[in-house]
C-alpha positions as CSV (number, residue, x, y, z in Angstrom):
1,M,111.8,101.3,94.5
2,F,111.0,100.5,98.1
3,D,111.4,96.9,99.3
4,R,108.3,95.0,100.5
5,E,108.7,95.8,104.1
6,T,109.4,99.5,103.5
7,A,106.4,99.8,101.2
8,W,104.2,98.1,103.8
9,Q,105.3,100.6,106.4
10,A,104.5,103.5,104.1
11,L,101.1,101.9,103.1
12,T,99.9,101.5,106.7
13,A,101.0,105.1,107.5
14,R,98.8,106.5,104.7
15,D,101.2,109.4,104.5
16,R,100.5,111.5,101.4
17,R,104.2,112.2,100.9
18,F,104.4,108.7,99.4
19,D,101.5,109.1,97.0
20,G,102.7,108.2,93.5
21,V,106.0,106.7,94.8
22,F,104.6,103.2,94.7
23,F,101.3,101.2,94.2
24,V,100.0,98.2,96.0
25,G,98.2,95.2,94.3
26,V,95.9,93.1,96.5
27,T,96.0,89.5,95.4
28,S,92.7,88.6,97.1
29,T,90.7,91.2,95.1
30,G,92.8,91.7,91.9
31,I,92.8,95.4,92.5
32,Y,95.7,97.9,92.9
33,C,95.6,101.1,94.9
34,R,97.6,104.2,95.9
35,P,99.2,104.1,99.4
36,I,96.6,106.7,100.5
37,C,93.5,104.6,99.6
38,P,90.8,105.3,102.2
39,V,89.7,101.6,102.4
40,K,90.8,99.3,105.2
41,P,94.4,98.2,104.6
42,P,94.7,94.6,103.1
43,R,96.5,91.8,104.9
44,K,100.3,92.1,104.4
45,E,100.5,88.6,102.8
46,N,98.0,89.7,100.1
47,C,100.1,92.8,99.0
48,V,102.3,93.0,96.0
49,F,104.1,96.4,95.5
50,F,104.8,98.1,92.2
51,S,106.8,101.1,91.2
52,S,104.2,102.3,88.7
53,A,100.6,101.9,87.7
54,E,101.7,100.4,84.4
55,A,103.6,97.6,86.2
56,A,100.5,96.8,88.3
57,E,98.3,96.6,85.2
58,K,100.8,94.5,83.4
59,A,100.5,92.0,86.3
60,H,96.7,92.0,85.6
61,F,95.6,94.1,88.5
62,R,92.6,96.4,88.0
63,P,92.7,100.0,89.2
64,C,90.8,100.9,92.4
65,L,87.6,102.9,91.9
66,R,88.0,104.6,95.3
67,C,91.5,106.0,95.2
68,R,91.8,106.0,91.4
69,P,95.5,105.2,90.8
70,E,95.4,107.2,87.5
71,L,95.2,110.4,89.6
72,A,98.4,109.6,91.6
73,P,101.2,112.2,91.2
74,G,103.1,111.7,87.9
75,N,100.5,109.2,86.5
76,A,97.4,111.2,85.5
77,P,97.0,112.3,81.9
78,V,96.9,115.9,83.1
79,D,99.9,115.4,85.4
80,K,100.1,115.3,89.2
81,P,96.6,116.0,90.4
82,H,97.2,115.7,94.1
83,R,100.2,118.0,93.8
84,V,98.1,120.4,91.9
85,A,95.4,120.3,94.6
86,D,98.0,120.8,97.3
87,L,99.5,123.7,95.4
88,L,96.1,125.4,95.2
89,L,95.8,124.9,99.0
90,R,99.2,126.5,99.5
91,H,98.3,129.4,97.2
92,I,95.0,129.9,99.1
93,E,97.0,130.0,102.4
94,E,99.6,132.3,100.9
95,G,96.8,134.6,100.0
96,V,97.6,134.8,96.2
97,L,94.7,132.9,94.8
98,E,92.4,135.8,94.4
99,S,91.4,135.9,90.8
100,E,90.9,134.0,87.6
101,L,94.2,135.3,86.5
102,S,96.1,133.5,89.2
103,L,94.2,130.2,88.4
104,D,95.2,130.7,84.7
105,S,98.8,131.3,85.8
106,I,98.9,128.1,87.9
107,A,97.4,126.1,85.0
108,A,100.0,127.5,82.6
109,D,102.9,126.7,84.9
110,L,101.7,123.1,85.0
111,G,101.1,122.9,81.2
112,I,97.4,122.2,81.6
113,S,94.2,124.2,80.8
114,L,92.1,126.0,83.3
115,R,89.3,123.5,82.6
116,Q,91.6,120.6,83.5
117,L,92.8,122.4,86.6
118,R,89.2,122.8,87.8
119,R,88.4,119.1,87.0
120,I,91.5,118.0,89.0
121,V,90.5,119.9,92.1
122,Q,86.9,118.6,91.8
123,Q,88.2,115.0,91.5
124,E,90.7,115.3,94.3
125,L,88.8,117.4,96.9
126,G,85.2,117.2,95.7
127,V,84.8,121.0,95.4
128,S,85.6,123.8,93.0
129,P,88.6,126.1,93.7
130,V,86.1,128.8,94.8
131,E,84.4,126.5,97.2
132,L,87.7,125.3,98.5
133,R,88.9,128.8,99.2
134,Q,85.6,129.7,100.9
135,T,85.7,126.7,103.2
136,R,89.3,127.3,104.2
137,R,88.4,130.9,105.0
138,L,85.4,130.1,107.0
139,L,87.2,127.5,109.1
140,L,90.0,129.9,109.9
141,A,87.5,132.6,110.8
142,K,85.7,130.2,113.1
143,Q,89.0,129.4,114.9
144,L,89.8,133.1,115.3
145,L,86.4,133.9,116.6
146,T,86.7,131.1,119.2
147,E,90.3,131.5,120.3
148,T,91.0,135.2,120.0
149,R,89.5,138.6,120.8
150,L,90.4,140.1,117.5
151,P,87.7,142.4,116.2
152,V,85.3,140.8,113.8
153,T,86.3,143.2,111.0
154,E,90.0,142.1,111.4
155,I,89.0,138.4,111.4
156,A,87.1,138.9,108.2
157,L,90.1,140.4,106.5
158,A,92.5,137.9,108.1
159,S,90.4,135.1,106.7
160,G,90.6,136.5,103.2
161,F,87.2,138.2,102.8
162,S,87.2,141.5,101.0
163,S,84.5,143.1,103.2
164,L,82.8,142.6,106.5
165,R,79.4,142.5,104.8
166,R,80.5,139.6,102.5
167,F,82.0,137.8,105.5
168,N,78.7,138.1,107.5
169,D,76.6,137.0,104.6
170,V,78.7,133.9,103.9
171,F,79.1,133.0,107.5
172,Q,75.3,133.3,108.2
173,S,74.6,131.2,105.1
174,R,77.0,128.4,106.0
175,Y,76.6,128.2,109.8
176,R,73.2,129.7,110.2
177,M,74.3,132.1,112.8
178,S,76.2,135.4,112.8
179,P,80.0,135.6,113.7
180,S,79.2,137.6,116.9
181,R,76.7,134.9,118.0
182,L,79.3,132.2,117.5
183,R,81.8,134.1,119.6
184,K,79.3,134.5,122.4
185,A,78.3,130.8,122.3
186,T,81.8,129.4,122.3
187,S,82.8,127.5,125.4
188,E,86.5,128.1,125.1
189,P,87.7,131.3,126.8
190,A,89.3,133.7,124.3
191,H,92.8,134.9,124.8
192,E,93.3,138.5,125.8
193,V,95.0,140.8,123.3
194,I,98.3,142.0,124.7
195,E,100.3,144.6,122.8
196,A,98.3,143.9,119.6
197,T,98.9,140.2,119.7
198,A,96.6,137.2,119.4
199,T,97.0,133.5,120.2
200,L,96.0,130.3,118.5
201,R,96.7,126.6,119.0
202,L,98.1,124.1,116.6
203,A,97.4,120.4,117.5
204,Y,99.8,117.5,117.1
205,R,99.8,113.7,117.7
206,P,101.6,112.8,120.9
207,P,104.3,112.0,122.0
208,F,106.0,115.3,121.0
209,D,109.5,116.0,122.2
210,W,109.4,119.8,122.4
211,E,112.7,120.1,124.3
212,L,114.6,118.0,121.8
213,L,113.2,120.0,118.9
214,L,114.0,123.3,120.6
215,G,117.5,122.1,121.4
216,F,118.1,121.4,117.7
217,L,116.8,124.8,116.6
218,S,118.6,126.7,119.4
219,Q,122.0,125.4,118.1
220,R,121.1,126.7,114.6
221,V,119.4,130.0,115.2
222,M,120.0,132.9,112.9
223,K,120.6,135.4,115.7
224,E,118.5,138.6,115.7
225,V,116.0,136.7,113.4
226,E,115.3,133.8,115.7
227,A,115.7,133.0,119.4
228,V,115.0,130.1,121.7
229,A,114.6,131.0,125.4
230,D,112.5,129.9,128.4
231,G,110.8,127.1,126.5
232,H,109.7,129.4,123.7
233,Y,110.7,129.6,120.0
234,R,110.5,133.2,118.7
235,R,111.2,134.8,115.4
236,T,110.5,137.8,113.2
237,V,108.3,137.2,110.3
238,A,108.0,138.8,106.8
239,L,105.2,137.4,104.6
240,G,104.2,139.4,101.6
241,R,103.9,143.0,102.8
242,C,103.2,141.9,106.4
243,R,105.8,142.2,109.1
244,G,105.6,141.0,112.7
245,W,106.8,138.4,115.2
246,I,105.7,135.1,116.7
247,S,106.3,133.2,119.9
248,V,105.6,129.5,120.2
249,R,105.4,127.3,123.3
250,N,104.2,123.8,124.0
251,L,101.0,122.9,125.8
252,P,101.6,119.2,126.5
253,R,98.3,118.7,128.4
254,H,96.4,119.9,125.3
255,H,98.7,118.2,122.7
256,A,99.1,121.5,121.0
257,L,101.5,124.3,120.4
258,E,100.3,127.8,121.4
259,V,101.2,130.4,118.8
260,T,101.3,134.1,119.8
261,F,101.5,136.4,116.8
262,T,101.3,140.1,116.2
263,T,98.0,141.1,114.7
264,S,99.9,142.7,111.9
265,L,100.3,139.2,110.5
266,S,96.6,138.5,110.5
267,P,96.3,139.0,106.7
268,V,98.7,136.2,106.1
269,L,97.7,134.0,109.0
270,P,96.9,130.8,106.9
271,A,100.4,130.9,105.3
272,L,102.0,131.6,108.7
273,L,100.2,128.6,110.3
274,R,101.1,126.2,107.5
275,R,104.8,127.2,107.8
276,L,104.7,126.6,111.5
277,R,103.2,123.1,111.0
278,D,106.1,122.4,108.6
279,L,108.7,123.8,110.9
280,F,107.6,121.8,113.9
281,D,106.7,118.7,112.0
282,L,103.2,118.7,113.5
283,N,101.7,116.2,110.9
284,A,104.1,113.4,111.8
285,Q,102.8,110.0,113.2
286,P,105.4,109.5,115.9
287,L,104.3,106.1,117.3
288,Q,104.3,104.4,113.9
289,I,107.7,105.9,113.1
290,A,109.1,104.9,116.5
291,D,107.8,101.4,116.3
292,H,109.5,100.9,112.9
293,L,112.9,102.4,113.8
294,A,113.0,100.5,117.2
295,Q,113.4,97.3,115.3
296,D,117.0,98.2,114.6
297,P,119.2,97.6,117.7
298,L,121.4,100.6,116.8
299,L,118.4,102.9,117.2
300,Q,116.5,101.0,119.9
301,E,117.8,102.9,122.9
302,S,117.4,106.3,121.3
303,V,113.8,105.6,120.2
304,A,112.9,104.4,123.7
305,H,114.2,107.6,125.2
306,F,112.9,109.9,122.5
307,P,109.7,108.4,120.9
308,G,108.4,111.9,120.2
309,L,111.4,113.0,118.1
310,R,110.5,115.2,115.1
311,V,112.4,116.3,112.0
312,P,112.6,120.2,112.2
313,G,111.4,121.7,109.0
314,A,112.0,125.1,107.5
315,F,110.0,128.3,108.0
316,D,111.6,129.9,105.0
317,G,113.1,128.1,102.0
318,F,115.7,130.7,101.1
319,E,116.8,131.0,104.7
320,M,117.1,127.3,105.0
321,M,119.2,127.0,101.8
322,V,121.6,129.7,103.0
323,R,122.0,128.0,106.4
324,A,122.7,124.6,104.6
325,I,125.3,126.1,102.4
326,L,127.0,127.8,105.3
327,G,127.1,124.5,107.1
328,Q,129.1,122.7,104.5
329,Q,132.2,121.0,106.0
330,I,132.2,123.1,109.2
331,T,130.8,122.7,112.6
332,V,127.2,123.6,113.6
333,K,128.5,126.3,115.9
334,A,130.7,127.9,113.2
335,A,127.8,127.8,110.7
336,T,125.6,129.5,113.2
337,T,128.1,132.2,113.7
338,L,128.3,132.8,109.9
339,S,124.5,132.8,109.5
340,S,124.2,135.4,112.2
341,R,126.7,137.6,110.5
342,F,124.8,137.1,107.3
343,A,121.6,138.3,109.0
344,A,123.2,141.3,110.5
345,A,124.6,142.3,107.1
346,F,121.6,141.8,104.9
347,G,118.5,141.6,107.2
348,E,116.4,144.7,107.6
349,P,116.2,146.1,111.2
350,F,112.9,145.4,112.9
351,V,111.7,146.4,116.3
352,T,110.2,143.8,118.7
353,P,109.6,143.6,122.5
354,F,112.4,141.1,122.7
355,A,116.0,142.1,123.0
356,D,117.2,139.1,121.0
357,L,114.9,139.7,118.0
358,S,115.8,142.8,116.0
359,R,116.0,141.9,112.3
360,L,114.0,140.3,109.5
361,S,115.5,137.3,107.7
362,P,117.4,138.5,104.6
363,F,115.3,138.7,101.5
364,P,116.5,137.1,98.3
365,S,116.0,140.4,96.5
366,R,118.5,142.1,98.8
367,V,121.1,139.4,98.7
368,A,120.9,139.2,94.9
369,Q,122.1,142.8,94.8
370,A,125.1,142.1,96.9
371,T,128.6,141.7,95.5
372,L,130.8,138.7,96.0
373,D,133.2,140.8,98.1
374,E,130.3,141.9,100.4
375,V,129.4,138.3,101.2
376,A,132.9,137.0,101.4
377,S,133.9,139.8,103.8
378,L,131.7,138.0,106.4
379,G,134.2,135.2,106.6
380,I,132.3,133.1,104.0
381,V,134.7,131.4,101.6
382,S,134.5,132.6,98.0
383,A,132.9,129.4,96.5
384,R,130.1,129.4,99.0
385,S,129.6,133.2,98.6
386,S,129.1,132.6,94.9
387,T,126.6,129.8,95.6
388,I,124.6,132.0,97.9
389,L,124.4,134.8,95.3
390,A,123.3,132.3,92.7
391,I,120.5,130.9,94.7
392,A,119.4,134.4,95.8
393,A,119.1,135.3,92.1
394,A,117.2,132.0,91.4
395,F,114.8,132.7,94.2
396,N,114.3,136.3,93.3
397,A,113.6,135.3,89.6
398,G,111.2,132.6,90.7
399,D,113.4,129.9,89.1
400,L,113.7,128.0,92.5
401,N,111.0,127.3,95.0
402,F,109.7,124.5,97.1
403,S,106.0,124.7,96.1
404,G,105.4,121.0,96.4
405,I,104.4,120.3,92.8
406,K,107.4,118.1,92.0
407,Q,108.5,114.9,93.6
408,P,111.4,115.3,96.1
409,D,113.8,113.5,93.8
410,E,113.1,115.9,91.0
411,V,113.8,118.9,93.3
412,V,117.0,117.3,94.6
413,Q,118.2,116.9,91.0
414,R,117.4,120.5,90.4
415,L,119.4,121.5,93.5
416,L,122.4,119.3,92.4
417,S,122.5,121.1,89.1
418,L,123.4,124.3,90.9
419,K,127.1,124.9,91.4
420,G,128.1,124.5,95.0
421,I,125.2,122.3,95.9
422,G,126.4,118.7,96.6
423,P,124.6,115.5,97.7
424,W,124.9,116.3,101.4
425,T,123.4,119.8,101.0
426,A,120.6,118.6,98.7
427,S,119.7,115.7,101.1
428,Y,119.7,118.1,104.1
429,I,117.4,120.5,102.2
430,A,115.1,117.6,101.3
431,M,114.9,116.6,105.0
432,R,113.9,120.0,106.2
433,A,112.7,122.3,103.4
434,L,110.9,119.6,101.3
435,R,109.6,117.7,104.4
436,W,110.7,114.4,102.8
437,P,110.6,111.7,105.5
438,D,113.0,109.3,103.7
439,A,115.8,111.7,103.0
440,F,119.3,110.3,103.9
441,P,122.5,112.4,103.6
442,R,124.7,109.4,103.2
443,E,127.9,111.6,102.9
444,D,127.4,112.9,106.5
445,I,130.6,112.1,108.4
446,A,128.8,111.9,111.8
447,I,126.4,109.3,110.4
448,R,129.1,107.2,108.7
449,N,131.3,107.3,111.8
450,N,128.5,106.2,114.1
451,L,127.7,103.4,111.7
452,G,131.2,102.1,112.2
453,G,133.2,104.1,109.7
454,L,131.3,103.1,106.7
455,T,131.7,104.6,103.2
456,A,128.8,106.6,101.8
457,A,127.7,103.7,99.7
458,Q,127.8,101.3,102.7
459,A,125.9,103.8,104.8
460,E,123.2,104.0,102.0
461,A,122.9,100.2,102.1
462,R,122.8,100.1,105.9
463,S,120.0,102.7,105.9
464,Q,117.6,100.6,103.9
465,S,116.0,98.9,106.9
466,W,114.9,102.4,108.2
467,R,112.9,103.2,105.1
468,P,110.6,105.1,104.7
469,W,111.5,107.0,107.8
470,R,115.2,107.6,107.2
471,S,115.0,111.3,108.0
472,Y,113.9,110.4,111.5
473,A,116.7,107.8,111.9
474,V,119.2,110.6,110.9
475,M,117.8,112.8,113.7
476,H,118.3,109.9,116.2
477,I,121.8,109.4,115.1
478,W,122.7,113.0,115.2
479,H,121.2,113.4,118.7
480,S,122.0,110.2,120.5
481,L,124.9,108.6,118.8
482,T,127.2,111.5,117.8
483,P,129.7,112.3,120.6
484,K,129.0,115.6,122.3
485,K,131.9,118.1,122.2
């Protein structure tokens, strides 16, 4: 359980990643809430924090009628409503929520009925799954009409509509104008299509240290799959049956990233944009995080110089896990060399306009078919080769994923049950692939050395004052405190 100060920081952040992790009782009202409650935060001295709703009620606090603590992840009778709603959003963006069958499948995976699933979405988001899907599609279509010159027919399909007629009817009904009229009326100039590409913007909260983030990614690129050059991040993309490439640059004056993508990726655009928001940590609240970490003299100077530091996420979960396994007990440079060999051996060739992008990231299905000797021949030690083959098989079978239903600690425990995945690797994956802001790889030798040669247990104790933003503290330590070679 968080201590009082840590819980207060998480409460004032209203970060959904902490929903269900703790609850706050307000002594002035006798009510207890989730940390994401929309009402004005109570005074700090009036807060009592609990690790469970049961503990809050035992202390005679009543549940809030606005945020409804019984719906917090892990506490509702039907289990994890917010996670269920978030999973539905992800499925919509991944383009797989297209039928009653898929809704049935999701409900079955969660051990609930389709009726319960519908009720959860209505309670959490105020709409039905069909209405949720339609709103998401229309908002994406509106952005594409405003910011690109993609043909209206392509926009309809990219937004998830099965036909242009259906798109026009729904758009006219909701916005009381046709798609073409909206395009003509928009005040923002649309980007020209160059070599079958289009461009969109993804907003963020400033400050945003693009150069620092690019520097981290550039040291860890999977060559031929990713590249960092001239202030751009580029990579090949394979989502579902769609193949293409993206190029991302910062627009600091607009507080946004500009994403150029091949129109071949239009059918999976929602999934693509979500992955990019995760990769570049665009939902972070940097000023609040920096204010908290700057209270520690150890981090003060780094925070002052890099207040816009982000925790780089992962574009692809399998790719991230392979990279983490290859990085066990070797240097970043050596791990990058191995990951690039891995891509060259198992990634499909793919043609792009960029000389340094020529392959797709290896698919779990391809790697699962490889032999131990094939993987080990790349210079990867036998134990790690076995682990990579095991996780490829798990991903391919659907036994391992980062869908967001489970709490991070549950996923970490699942990772630790896999042979060859230790605490450092699991924590690193939690930081980047699970987007957990409080992950702390306490076994990391660079962290322990820069904390004065502490043991792992001592480093864990030392890190408590950084909670709930320990992932960001780790990034500051790695960047500013670790001696450069």
